[in-house]
ROMAR-560219 format. One record per residue: x, y, z of N, C-alpha, C, O in turn. Coordinates in steps of 0.2 Angstrom, whole numbers, plus 2048, in hexadecimal, padded with zeros to 3 digits. Layout:
# residues N
REC n_X n_Y n_Z ca_X ca_Y ca_Z c_X c_Y c_Z o_X o_Y o_Z
REC   X   Y   Z    X    Y    Z   X   Y   Z   X   Y   Z
...
***
This chain:
# residues 189
REC n_X n_Y n_Z ca_X ca_Y ca_Z c_X c_Y c_Z o_X o_Y o_Z
REC 203 E24 C75  203  E27  C6E 200 E21 C69 203 E1C C69
REC 1FC E21 C66  1F9  E1E  C61 1FC E1F C5A 1FE E25 C57
REC 1FC E1A C58  201  E1A  C50 1FB E1C C4A 1F5 E1B C4B
REC 1FE E20 C45  1FA  E22  C41 1FC E1F C3A 201 E1B C39
REC 1F8 E21 C35  1FA  E1F  C2F 200 E21 C2C 204 E1E C28
REC 201 E27 C2F  206  E2C  C2C 20D E29 C30 213 E29 C2D
REC 20C E26 C35  213  E23  C39 217 E1E C33 21D E1E C31
REC 212 E19 C31  214  E14  C2D 217 E18 C27 21C E16 C24
REC 213 E1C C25  215  E1E  C1D 21D E22 C1F 221 E21 C1B
REC 21D E25 C24  223  E28  C25 22A E24 C24 22F E26 C22
REC 229 E1E C26  22E  E17  C24 230 E18 C1E 236 E17 C1C
REC 22B E18 C19  22B  E17  C12 22F E1C C0E 232 E1B C08
REC 230 E22 C12  234  E28  C0E 23A E25 C0A 23E E20 C0D
REC 23C E27 C04  242  E27  C02 248 E2A C06 246 E2D C0C
REC 24E E2A C04  253  E2D  C09 253 E35 C05 252 E36 BFF
REC 254 E39 C09  255  E40  C08 24C E44 C08 24B E4A C08
REC 249 E3F C09  240  E42  C08 23F E48 C0B 23D E4D C08
REC 241 E47 C13  23F  E4C  C17 243 E52 C17 241 E58 C18
REC 24A E52 C14  24D  E57  C14 24B E5A C0D 24C E60 C0C
REC 248 E56 C08  246  E5A  C02 240 E5E C03 23E E63 C00
REC 23B E5B C08  236  E60  C0A 236 E65 C0F 231 E69 C10
REC 23C E65 C13  23F  E6B  C16 240 E6F C12 23E E75 C13
REC 245 E6E C0D  249  E73  C09 243 E77 C04 243 E7D C03
REC 23F E73 C02  239  E75  BFE 235 E7A C02 232 E80 BFF
REC 233 E78 C09  22F  E7C  C0D 233 E83 C0F 22F E88 C10
REC 23A E85 C0F  23E  E89  C0F 23D E8C C0A 23C E92 C0B
REC 23D E8A C04  23D  E8E  BFD 236 E8F BFC 235 E94 BF9
REC 231 E8C BFF  22A  E8F  BFE 229 E96 C02 225 E9B C01
REC 22C E94 C08  22C  E9A  C0D 230 EA2 C0A 22E EA8 C0A
REC 235 EA0 C08  239  EA7  C03 234 EA8 BFD 233 EAE BFD
REC 230 EA5 BF9  22D  EA6  BF4 226 EAA BF7 224 EAF BF4
REC 223 EA9 BFC  21E  EAD  C00 222 EB4 C02 21E EB9 C01
REC 227 EB4 C03  22C  EBB  C05 22D EBF BFE 22B EC5 BFD
REC 22F EBB BF9  231  EBE  BF3 229 EC1 BF0 229 EC7 BEE
REC 222 EBC BF0  21E  EC0  BEF 21B EC5 BF2 218 ECA BEE
REC 21B EC6 BF8  219  ECA  BFC 21D ED1 BF9 21A ED6 BF7
REC 224 ED0 BF9  228  ED6  BF6 226 ED9 BF0 227 EDF BEF
REC 224 ED5 BEC  222  ED8  BE5 21D EDB BE5 21C EE1 BE3
REC 216 ED7 BE9  210  EDB  BEB 210 EE2 BF0 20B EE5 BEF
REC 215 EE3 BF4  216  EE9  BF7 218 EEF BF3 216 EF5 BF4
REC 21C EED BEF  21F  EF1  BE9 21A EF2 BE5 21A EF8 BE3
REC 215 EEE BE3  211  EF0  BDE 20A EF4 BE1 207 EF8 BDF
REC 209 EF1 BE8  204  EF7  BEB 206 EFE BED 202 F02 BF0
REC 20D EFF BEC  210  F05  BEE 210 F08 BE7 20E F0E BE6
REC 212 F05 BE2  210  F08  BDB 20A F0B BDA 209 F10 BD7
REC 204 F05 BDB  1FD  F07  BD9 1FB F0C BDE 1F8 F11 BDD
REC 1FC F0C BE3  1F9  F11  BE8 1FD F18 BE6 1F9 F1D BE7
REC 203 F19 BE4  205  F1F  BE3 202 F22 BDB 202 F28 BDA
REC 200 F1E BD7  1FE  F20  BD1 1F5 F21 BD3 1F3 F26 BD0
REC 1F3 F1F BD6  1EC  F21  BD9 1EC F28 BDC 1E8 F2D BDB
REC 1F1 F28 BE0  1F1  F2F  BE4 1F2 F33 BDF 1EE F38 BDF
REC 1F8 F34 BD9  1F7  F39  BD4 1F1 F3B BD0 1EF F41 BCF
REC 1ED F35 BCE  1E6  F36  BCC 1E1 F39 BD1 1DD F3D BCF
REC 1E2 F38 BD7  1DC  F3A  BDC 1DF F41 BDC 1DA F45 BDD
REC 1E4 F43 BDC  1E6  F4A  BDE 1E5 F4E BD8 1E4 F54 BD9
REC 1E5 F4B BD2  1E3  F50  BCB 1DB F51 BCC 1D8 F56 BCB
REC 1D7 F4A BCF  1D2  F4C  BCD 1CE F51 BD4 1C9 F54 BD3
REC 1D3 F50 BDA  1CF  F55  BE0 1D1 F5C BDE 1CD F60 BE1
REC 1D6 F5E BDA  1D9  F64  BD9 1D4 F66 BD4 1D4 F6C BD3
REC 1D1 F62 BD1  1CE  F64  BCB 1D2 F67 BC4 1CF F6A BBF
REC 1D7 F67 BC4  1DB  F68  BBF 1DA F64 BB9 1DB F67 BB3
REC 1D8 F5D BBA  1D7  F59  BB4 1D1 F55 BB8 1D1 F52 BBE
REC 1CA F55 BB3  1C6  F4F  BB4 1C4 F4B BB0 1C3 F4D BAA
REC 1C2 F45 BB1  1C1  F42  BAC 1BC F44 BA6 1BE F44 BA0
REC 1B5 F46 BA8  1B0  F49  BA5 1B3 F4D BA0 1AF F4F B9C
REC 1BA F51 B9F  1BB  F54  B9B 1BD F4F B95 1BE F52 B90
REC 1BD F49 B95  1BE  F46  B90 1B8 F44 B8C 1B3 F43 B8E
REC 1BA F43 B84  1B4  F44  B82 1B1 F3E B80 1B5 F39 B7E
REC 1A9 F3D B7F  1A7  F37  B7D 1AA F2F B81 1AB F30 B87
REC 1AB F2A B7E  1AC  F24  B7D 1B5 F24 B82 1B7 F20 B86
REC 1B9 F29 B80  1BE  F2A  B84 1BD F2A B8E 1C0 F27 B92
REC 1B8 F2D B90  1B7  F2E  B96 1B6 F27 B98 1BA F24 B9B
REC 1B1 F23 B96  1AD  F1C  B95 1B5 F18 B97 1B6 F15 B9C
REC 1B9 F19 B92  1C1  F15  B93 1C4 F16 B97 1C7 F12 B9B
REC 1C5 F1D B99  1C8  F1F  B9F 1C5 F1C BA6 1C9 F1A BAB
REC 1BF F1C BA7  1BC  F18  BAD 1BD F11 BAD 1BE F0E BB2
REC 1BC F0F BA8  1BE  F07  BA7 1C5 F05 BAA 1C6 F01 BAD
REC 1C9 F09 BA7  1D0  F0A  BA9 1D1 F0A BB0 1D5 F07 BB4
REC 1CD F0F BB2  1CE  F10  BBA 1CB F0B BBF 1CE F0A BC4
REC 1C6 F08 BBD  1C4  F02  BC0 1C7 EFD BC0 1C8 EFA BC5
REC 1CA EFB BBA  1CE  EF5  BB9 1D4 EF6 BBD 1D5 EF2 BC1
REC 1D8 EFB BBD  1DE  EFB  BC1 1DC EFC BC9 1E0 EFC BCD
REC 1D6 EFD BCA  1D5  EFC  BD2 1D4 EF6 BD3 1D5 EF4 BD9
REC 1D1 EF2 BCF  1D1  EEA  BD1 1D8 EE8 BD1 1DA EE6 BD7
REC 1DB EE9 BCD  1E4  EE8  BCE 1E6 EEA BD5 1E8 EE6 BD9
REC 1E4 EF1 BD7  1E7  EF2  BDE 1E3 EEF BE3 1E7 EED BE8
REC 1DD EEE BE3  1DB  EE8  BE8 1DE EE0 BE7 1DF EDD BEC
REC 1DF EDE BE2  1E2  ED9  BE1 1EA ED8 BE5 1EC ED3 BE8
REC 1ED EDD BE4  1F4  EDD  BE5 1F5 EDF BED 1FA EDD BF0
REC 1EF EE2 BF0  1EC  EE3  BF8 1EB EDC BFB 1EE EDB C00
REC 1E7 ED9 BF7  1E6  ED2  BF9 1EC ECE BFC 1EC ECB C01
REC 1F0 ECE BF5  1F6  ECB  BF6 1FA ECC BFB 1FC EC7 BFE
REC 1FB ED2 BFE  1FF  ED4  C04 1FB ED4 C0C 1FD ED6 C11
REC 1F6 ED2 C0B  1F1  ED3  C10 1F4 ECD C16 1F4 EC7 C14
REC 1F6 ECF C1D  1F8  ECA  C20 1F3 EC4 C23 1EE EC6 C25
REC 1F4 EBF C22  1F0  EB9  C24 1F4 EB5 C2C 1F8 EB0 C2C
REC 1F2 EB8 C31  1F5  EB5  C38 1EF EB4 C3D 1F1 EB2 C43
REC 1E9 EB4 C3C  1E4  EB2  C41 1E0 EAB C3F 1DA EAA C3D
REC 1E6 EA6 C3F  1E2  EA0  C3E 1E3 E9C C45 1E8 E9C C49
REC 1DF E98 C46  1DD  E94  C4C 1DF E8E C4B 1DE E8B C46
REC 1E2 E8B C50  1E6  E85  C4E 1E3 E80 C53 1E0 E82 C59
REC 1E4 E79 C50  1DF  E73  C55 1E4 E73 C5B 1E3 E76 C60
REC 1E9 E70 C5A  1ED  E6D  C61 1F4 E6F C5F 1F9 E70 C63
REC 1F5 E6F C5A  1FC  E6F  C57 1FF E77 C55 1FA E7A C53
REC 205 E7A C56  206  E80  C55 20C E7E C4F 210 E7A C51
REC 20B E82 C49  20F  E80  C45 212 E87 C41 218 E88 C3E
REC 20F E8C C43  212  E92  C3F 210 E98 C45 20D E97 C4B
REC 212 E9E C42  212  EA2  C48 20B EA5 C48 209 EA7 C4D
REC 206 EA5 C42  1FF  EA6  C44 1FC EA1 C48 1F6 EA2 C49
REC 1FF E9B C4B  1FA  E98  C50 1FD E9A C56 1F9 E9B C5B
REC 204 E9C C56  206  E9E  C5C 201 EA7 C5F 1FF EA9 C65
REC 200 EAA C5B  1FD  EAF  C5C 1F5 EAE C5C 1F1 EB3 C5D
REC 1F3 EA8 C5B  1EC  EA7  C5B 1EA EA3 C63 1E5 EA1 C65
REC 1F0 EA1 C65  1F0  E9F  C6D 1EC EA5 C73 1EC EAB C73
REC 1E8 EA1 C76  1E5  EA5  C7B 1EB EA5 C81 1EB EAB C84
REC 1EE EA2 C83  1F3  EA1  C88 1FA E9E C88 1FB E9A C83
REC 1FE EA0 C8C  204  E9E  C89 204 E95 C8C 208 E91 C89
REC 201 E93 C90  1FF  E8D  C92 1FD E89 C8A 200 E84 C88
REC 1F8 E8C C89  1F7  E89  C81 1FA E89 C7C 1F8 E85 C77
REC 200 E8E C7B  204  E8F  C77 20A E89 C78 20C E86 C73
REC 20C E89 C7F  210  E84  C80 20E E7D C81 212 E78 C81
REC 208 E7B C81  205  E75  C7E 204 E73 C76 205 E6E C74
REC 202 E78 C74  203  E76  C6C 20A E76 C68 20B E73 C63
REC 20F E7A C6C  216  E7A  C6B 217 E72 C6C 218 E6E C68
REC 217 E70 C72  21A  E69  C73 216 E63 C6E 218 E5E C6B
REC 210 E65 C6E  20D  E60  C6A 210 E60 C61 212 E5B C5D
REC 211 E66 C5F  214  E66  C59 21D E63 C59 220 E63 C54
REC 21E E62 C5D  226  E61  C5F 226 E59 C5F 22B E56 C5D
REC 221 E56 C61  220  E4E  C5F 21D E4B C5A 21C E46 C58
REC 21A E52 C56  217  E50  C4F 21C E4C C4C 222 E4C C4C
REC 217 E48 C46  21A  E44  C41 21E E49 C3C 21D E4F C3D
REC 223 E45 C37  225  E4B  C32 21F E4D C2D 220 E52 C29
REC 21B E4A C2E  215  E4D  C26 213 E54 C29 210 E57 C25
REC 215 E56 C2F  214  E5E  C30 217 E62 C2B 213 E66 C28
REC 21D E61 C29  221  E65  C25 21D E64 C1F 21C E69 C1B
REC 21B E5E C1C  217  E5D  C15 210 E62 C15 20E E65 C10
REC 20E E62 C1C  208  E66  C1A 20A E6E C1C 206 E72 C1B
REC 20F E6E C1F  211  E75  C1D 214 E78 C16 215 E7E C14
REC 216 E73 C13  218  E74  C0C 212 E75 C07 213 E78 C02
REC 20D E72 C09  208  E73  C05 204 E79 C07 201 E7C C02
REC 204 E7B C0D  200  E81  C0F 204 E87 C0C 202 E8B C08
REC 20C E86 C0E  210  E8D  C0C 210 E8E C05 211 E93 C02
REC 20F E88 C01  20F  E89  BF9 209 E8C BF5 209 E8E BF0
REC 204 E8A BF9  1FD  E8C  BF7 1FD E95 BF9 1FB E9A BF5
REC 1FF E96 BFE  200  E9C  C00 204 EA1 BFB 203 EA7 BF8
REC 209 E9D BFA  20E  EA1  BF4 20C EA2 BEE 20D EA7 BEA
REC 209 E9D BEC  204  E9C  BE5 1FE EA2 BE6 1FC EA6 BE1
REC 1FC EA1 BEB  1F4  EA6  BEA 1F9 EAD BEA 1F9 EB1 BE5
REC 1FD EAF BEE  1FF  EB6  BED 202 EB6 BE7 200 EBC BE4
REC 206 EB2 BE3  209  EB4  BDC 203 EB4 BD7 205 EB6 BD2
REC 1FE EB2 BD9  1F7  EB3  BD4 1F5 EB8 BD4 1F4 EBB BCF
REC 1F4 EBC BDA  1F1  EC1  BDC 1F7 EC7 BDA 1F6 ECD BD9
REC 1FB EC5 BDA  201  ECB  BD7 200 ECA BD0 1FF ED0 BCD
REC 202 EC5 BCC  200  EC5  BC6 1F9 EC8 BC2 1F9 ECB BBC
REC 1F5 EC6 BC5  1EE  EC9  BC3 1EE ED1 BC5 1EB ED5 BC2
REC 1F1 ED1 BCA  1EF  EDA  BCA 1F4 EDE BC5 1F4 EE4 BC3
REC 1F9 EDA BC4  1FE  EDE  BBF 1F9 EDE BB8 1FA EE3 BB5
REC 1F6 ED9 BB7  1F1  EDA  BB0 1EE EDE BB0 1ED EE2 BAB
REC 1E9 EDF BB7  1E2  EE4  BB6 1E7 EEA BB6 1E6 EEF BB1
REC 1EB EEB BBA  1EE  EF1  BBA 1F2 EF5 BB3 1F2 EFB BB1
REC 1F5 EF0 BB0  1F6  EF0  BAA 1F1 EF4 BA4 1F2 EFA BA1
REC 1EB EEF BA4  1E7  EF0  BA0 1E3 EF8 BA2 1E1 EFC B9E
REC 1E2 EF8 BA9  1DF  EFD  BAA 1E3 F04 BAA 1E0 F09 BA9
REC 1EA F03 BAA  1EF  F0B  BA9 1ED F0C BA3 1EB F12 BA1
REC 1EE F06 B9D  1EE  F07  B96 1E6 F0B B94 1E4 F0F B8F
REC 1E3 F08 B97  1DD  F0B  B96 1DB F12 B97 1D8 F15 B94
REC 1DE F13 B9C  1DE  F1C  B9F 1E2 F1E B9A 1E0 F23 B98
REC 1E8 F1C B98  1ED  F20  B94 1EB F20 B8E 1EE F25 B8C
REC 1E7 F1D B8A  1E5  F1D  B84 1DF F21 B85 1DE F26 B81
REC 1DA F22 B89  1D4  F26  B8B 1D8 F2E B8A 1D5 F33 B87
REC 1DC F2F B8E  1DE  F36  B8E 1E3 F37 B88 1E1 F3C B84
REC 1E7 F33 B85  1EB  F35  B80 1E5 F35 B79 1E5 F3A B75
REC 1E2 F30 B78  1DD  F31  B74 1D8 F36 B73 1D5 F36 B6D
REC 1D7 F3A B7A  1D2  F3F  B79 1D5 F44 B77 1D3 F48 B73
REC 1DD F45 B7A  1E2  F4B  B77 1E2 F4B B71 1E0 F50 B6E
REC 1E5 F45 B6D  1E8  F45  B67 1E5 F42 B61 1E8 F41 B5C
REC 1DE F3F B61  1DA  F3D  B5D 1D7 F44 B5A 1D9 F45 B55
REC 1D5 F48 B5C  1D1  F4F  B5B 1D8 F52 B56 1D8 F51 B50
REC 1DB F54 B59  1E2  F56  B57 1E3 F52 B4F 1E2 F56 B4A
REC 1E5 F4C B4E  1E6  F4A  B49 1E0 F4B B44 1E1 F4C B3E
REC 1DA F4A B47  1D5  F4B  B43 1D4 F53 B40 1D0 F54 B3B
REC 1D6 F56 B43  1D5  F5E  B42 1DB F5F B3D 1DA F62 B38
REC 1E2 F5C B3E  1E7  F5D  B3A 1E5 F5B B31 1E5 F5D B2C
REC 1E1 F53 B33  1E2  F52  B2C 1DB F54 B28 1DA F52 B22
REC 1D7 F57 B2B  1D0  F59  B28 1D4 F61 B25 1D3 F62 B1F
REC 1D8 F65 B28  1DA  F6C  B26 1E0 F6A B20 1E3 F6E B1C
REC 1E2 F63 B20  1E7  F63  B1A 1E3 F62 B13 1E3 F64 B0E
REC 1DE F5D B16  1DA  F59  B11 1D6 F60 B0B 1D5 F5E B05
REC 1D4 F65 B0D  1D2  F6B  B0A 1D6 F6E B05 1D5 F73 B02
***
């Protein structure tokens, strides 16, 4: 077996370094789980609200074209914006398991990509003899996954908030503005 640059660097690590990396890797995996849980809850909420709106549209008990002028445009802007939020949160929860491995197996996605048990066993043996930088690489990758999921969740919340607010203002404005105008014009005479 040939020595690599990382073999020499491993001996230069301060005491407790490997334990710190392993602890941070565990924490990063927990963050991925928390991000998935938050995204799943938001996805269920967004889909439920979209179903309510689709049901109202399908039953024709209410249609956006009943909104006057600019209110209908604001409503459709809100709908499209909230749909972007729905798509972003769906991307956050979309599973990523079909990654091809080179020779080493470092997580369940690599196992799933193996074409035979023998290939899996070979990859596991190679991973077992791997140097400690494997944990650093995993920490880097898992932290990136957690960050990406949280960014999608945060952006989806903003898109959905802006969209839902636009829809609510359009419906409320279409209902209340004419009433207020009529009220003030009748009291002014």
